[in-house]
C-alpha positions as CSV (number, residue, x, y, z in Angstrom):
1,M,130.6,112.4,98.6
2,E,131.9,109.0,99.5
3,D,133.7,108.7,102.9
4,I,136.9,107.2,101.6
5,F,138.3,106.9,105.1
6,S,135.6,104.4,105.9
7,Y,137.6,101.8,104.0
8,A,140.8,102.2,106.0
9,D,142.0,99.6,108.4
10,E,145.4,98.3,109.6
11,L,146.3,96.9,106.2
12,G,145.5,100.0,104.2
13,P,144.9,101.6,101.9
14,A,148.3,103.3,101.7
15,K,146.9,105.9,99.3
16,I,144.1,106.7,97.0
17,I,144.8,108.9,93.9
18,H,142.2,110.4,91.8
19,V,143.3,111.2,88.2
20,Y,141.5,113.8,86.0
21,E,142.6,114.9,82.6
22,P,139.8,116.8,80.8
23,S,141.6,117.1,77.5
24,V,140.9,113.3,76.9
25,N,138.0,112.8,79.3
26,L,140.2,110.8,81.7
27,K,138.7,110.1,85.1
28,A,140.4,107.4,87.1
29,V,141.1,106.3,90.6
30,L,144.2,104.4,91.8
31,V,144.0,102.5,95.1
32,V,147.3,101.4,96.5
33,D,146.1,99.1,99.3
34,N,149.3,97.8,100.8
35,V,153.1,98.1,100.2
36,A,154.4,96.1,103.2
37,R,156.0,93.4,100.9
38,G,156.9,95.8,98.1
39,P,155.2,98.0,95.5
40,S,151.6,97.1,94.9
41,I,150.7,95.4,91.7
42,G,147.2,95.1,90.2
43,G,145.1,95.5,87.1
44,I,143.5,98.3,85.3
45,R,139.8,98.0,84.8
46,M,137.7,100.2,82.5
47,A,134.1,100.5,83.5
48,E,131.4,103.1,83.7
49,D,129.9,102.2,87.1
50,V,132.7,101.2,89.5
51,S,132.8,103.2,92.8
52,T,135.9,104.1,94.8
53,G,134.7,101.6,97.3
54,E,134.7,98.8,94.7
55,C,138.1,99.8,93.6
56,F,139.3,99.5,97.2
57,R,137.8,96.0,97.5
58,L,139.5,95.0,94.2
59,A,142.8,96.4,95.5
60,R,142.4,94.5,98.8
61,A,141.8,91.3,96.9
62,M,145.1,91.9,95.0
63,T,146.9,92.3,98.4
64,F,145.6,88.9,99.5
65,K,146.3,87.3,96.1
66,N,149.9,88.6,95.9
67,A,150.5,87.5,99.5
68,A,149.0,84.0,98.9
69,A,151.3,83.6,95.8
70,G,154.3,84.6,97.8
71,L,155.0,87.6,95.6
72,P,157.1,90.5,96.9
73,H,154.2,93.0,96.2
74,G,151.3,94.5,97.9
75,G,147.9,95.0,96.1
76,G,146.5,97.8,94.1
77,K,144.0,98.6,91.4
78,I,143.1,101.3,88.9
79,V,139.6,101.9,87.7
80,V,139.3,104.1,84.6
81,Y,135.8,105.4,84.3
82,G,134.6,104.9,80.7
83,D,133.0,102.5,78.3
84,P,135.4,99.6,77.7
85,K,134.0,99.3,74.2
86,M,134.9,102.8,73.2
87,D,136.8,103.7,70.1
88,K,140.3,102.2,70.1
89,D,142.0,105.5,69.4
90,Q,140.1,107.2,72.2
91,K,140.9,104.4,74.6
92,Q,144.6,104.7,73.7
93,K,144.6,108.4,74.4
94,I,143.0,107.8,77.8
95,L,145.5,105.1,78.8
96,R,148.4,107.1,77.6
97,A,147.2,110.1,79.7
98,L,146.8,107.8,82.6
99,A,150.3,106.4,82.3
100,S,151.7,110.0,81.9
101,S,149.8,111.1,85.0
102,L,151.1,108.3,87.1
103,R,154.6,108.1,85.7
104,N,156.3,109.0,88.9
105,E,154.1,106.8,91.1
106,E,156.6,104.3,92.7
107,D,154.1,102.3,94.8
108,Y,152.1,100.8,92.0
109,I,153.0,98.5,89.1
110,F,150.6,98.5,86.1
111,A,149.2,95.1,85.1
112,P,146.4,93.9,82.9
113,D,143.0,93.2,84.5
114,M,142.3,89.5,84.4
């Protein structure tokens, strides 16, 4: 098991949330790196081989990008574990389940992965 606390420093992460919904085969991780300037904002990436550590590094990059742009947001990132080329209907089910699972999360704003 990965030691998720090994990523922690004075900036974050503020929280790491693992999401699992077996009815649609949803497995995801949300890393909210920093909320000092406001709720975190970052993309959603779908990939089969991204670790929690890589998700943390992507969230930290968003913290720095948002700060450099002067945005009133911290950084965050969601990784959905799956094939990005999967059937469109299955992908929609997974993303709807993700949104439903995180609907009350106030420290993260969903954005597209660029």
